[in-house]
Each structure stands twice: as structure tokens, then as C-alpha cells.
C-alpha atoms as one frame of an Amber mdcrd trajectory, in Angstrom:
protein
 -29.785-132.340  -6.264 -26.771-130.668  -4.658 -25.524-131.767  -1.267 -23.556
-129.933   1.341 -20.120-131.457   1.820 -20.028-132.928   5.292 -17.073-132.670
   7.640 -15.465-135.626   9.379 -14.876-134.083  12.758 -13.625-136.814  15.068
 -12.435-140.377  15.377 -11.751-142.900  18.110  -9.096-145.594  17.811  -9.425
-148.942  19.518  -7.436-152.122  18.964  -8.319-153.282  15.455 -10.842-150.551
  14.689 -11.442-146.863  14.015 -14.785-145.177  14.632 -15.419-142.064  12.552
 -18.118-139.492  13.276 -19.180-136.525  11.196 -21.712-133.745  11.006 -24.889
-134.981   9.322 -25.757-133.501   5.960 -28.307-130.691   6.420 -29.696-131.208
   2.905 -33.146-132.837   2.897 -33.477-135.923   0.735 -36.775-137.285  -0.608
 -35.148-140.619  -1.577 -33.101-143.229   0.265 -30.415-141.360   2.190 -27.143
-142.475   3.722 -23.385-142.196   3.605 -20.477-143.998   1.964 -17.073-144.114
   3.669 -13.915-144.312   1.578 -10.493-145.338   2.918  -7.055-145.061   1.352
  -3.468-145.584   2.426  -2.355-142.568   0.389  -3.787-139.089   0.806  -6.235
-138.111  -1.927  -6.207-141.473  -3.744  -9.495-143.219  -2.996 -10.946-146.388
  -4.500 -14.241-146.313  -6.381 -15.857-148.673  -3.854 -16.543-147.598  -0.252
 -15.407-149.651   2.755 -19.008-150.018   3.922 -21.021-152.753   2.209 -24.391
-151.114   2.842 -25.323-147.461   2.976 -24.495-146.043   6.423 -27.672-144.516
   7.873 -26.200-142.655  10.880 -23.313-140.126  10.889 -20.877-142.635  12.395
 -19.003-145.665  11.069 -16.643-148.217  12.625 -13.973-149.640  10.328 -12.928
-153.000  11.791 -10.462-153.908   9.049  -7.552-151.630  10.004  -4.048-152.940
  10.633  -1.650-151.758  13.343   1.253-149.611  12.219  -0.655-148.231   9.227
  -1.891-144.763   8.352  -5.305-144.435   6.749  -7.112-141.536   5.126 -10.899
-141.319   5.130 -13.535-139.266   3.353 -17.323-139.532   3.549 -19.875-138.854
   0.816 -23.609-138.366   1.339 -25.974-140.313  -0.935 -29.524-139.341  -1.870
 -30.999-141.932  -4.182 -28.467-142.182  -7.040 -26.907-138.756  -6.365 -23.667
-138.466  -4.418 -22.163-135.429  -2.692 -18.610-134.320  -3.068 -16.169-135.710
  -0.500 -15.932-134.486   3.063 -12.667-133.172   4.382 -10.002-135.854   4.636
  -9.326-137.400   8.051  -5.869-138.887   8.652  -5.785-141.714  11.211  -2.562
-143.330  12.432  -3.026-146.819  13.874  -0.270-147.304  16.460   1.414-150.626
  17.113   0.241-150.424  20.706  -2.401-148.238  22.285  -1.383-146.720  25.603
  -3.801-145.942  28.422
């Protein structure tokens, strides 16, 4: 089954976390459906394992393991049963040392 690549369209930074949101996949899935979120510190070089421990059911994810002063790159993949979509667009997120109001 082919999936539409989803687009990560926005993020919100907060002290110690990043919340990503994306457009939901429009492809219907007859099996268990969800998303995996992948994070890297180098553009285009993603680990095999996602940062989420369980399949993400909604088109949003909060990563609470970010460190200040780092830059992270994220992609999201839709899962339908054992089939996985290609990656979404890459979202670059800079975590500042201090967030200003």
C-alpha cells in the first residue's frame, strides 16, 4: 500500500521540549495506523529507530528529550500495519540557550 508523504508544517519550542505538528496522511488504512517521528543532529542522517516508543496516533508529537543549544532535524513517517511511508519534509529546529518572551 502506498502512502502520501506527509508534511511537517509547524513546531513550537518550549523549555526542554519541541512540539511538532503535521498534516495527517489522507491515505485510508485498514490496519493499525499511526506515525513514527525520527530525530537527528545532522540533516538527512536519521537513526533506524524513531524517538517515539509507541506509534503516534494523532498528527502531533512532543519531544521532551531535547537539549538547549542544539539543532535537531525531524522527519515523520506514516505507518499502516507493517507498511511505512517515505519520510515527510525535514523540519530544522534550533533549541536556543534561553527562550525570550
